N, C-alpha and C positions, 0 to 999 in steps of 0.2 A: 694593794698587794706589794708584799716586799719581793723582793726579786728573784729570791729563790721561789718562792711558792708561784712567781708568773714561771719562771722555766717550770717547774712540773708543770703547769698547767697548760705548755707550750708540748711537753713531752707526751700528757696523757692526750693532744689532740692530736699529735702524729700517733700513739700505735688507735685511737680511733678512728685518723682516716686510715689506715692498713686492714682493720676487719671491716670497715664498711664500704673500702675502696671507691671513695669520694672525698673531696673537702669540706671540713668541717670549720667551724670558726666558736672555741667556747668562748661562755662568760661565766666569773667563778658562781654565779647566783641558780646556772641553766639546768633545768631540771632533768638530771639523764634520760631516762625512761620517755617521758613526757613528751618533751622540746625538743627532743630527736629523731624519736620515734621506732625505738629498739625493742624490738621482741626479746623471750625469753632467751632465746638460742642465743642474739645475736650479745645480750648479758652477757653469757657465760661466754663465749669469745672474746669478748674486751675483758671479762673478768680474766681469762688463763692467758692472752694479750699479755693485759700491765703486769702479773705475775710472770711471765717472762722478763719481760724491758727490767722490770725493779729489782728483779730477783727475789721475790718475796712469794708468801704463798695468803692469802686472804680468805679470812676465815668466812662461812656462809654467813653466823652471825652478825658477822662488820657488814656482809655486803647490803643484807635487810636494812641497815640504819642509813649507809648511802642511797642520799637523793640526789644531791647536786653536787657539780663539779669540787665547788671546794669542801663537803664531804668527803668524797674522793678521795682530794689530795690530802686530807686531813692523817685519812684513813692513812694511805701510804707513809706519809712523810713517820706517823705515830708507829707502824710495823717496820719501816725502814730504820728506826734508831730503837727497836727492839732489838733488833737482830744481832 
């Protein structure tokens, strides 16, 4: 994992910790919903917090294809480069 990707995953973990109000340790292959036990409301809160943190808008069709932390990092990188 590149330094930039590792920093992004760390930022994602920070956002998730704020949303869940507990410490989390993420790995790139971690399943966001299954491994972290997020329900649909927590996922939406997480998505909105990510949008605020990174100043992006994540289309619902993009979120539907996000399964792992690595998928999420790639989606954020793509949205930030398109901005």
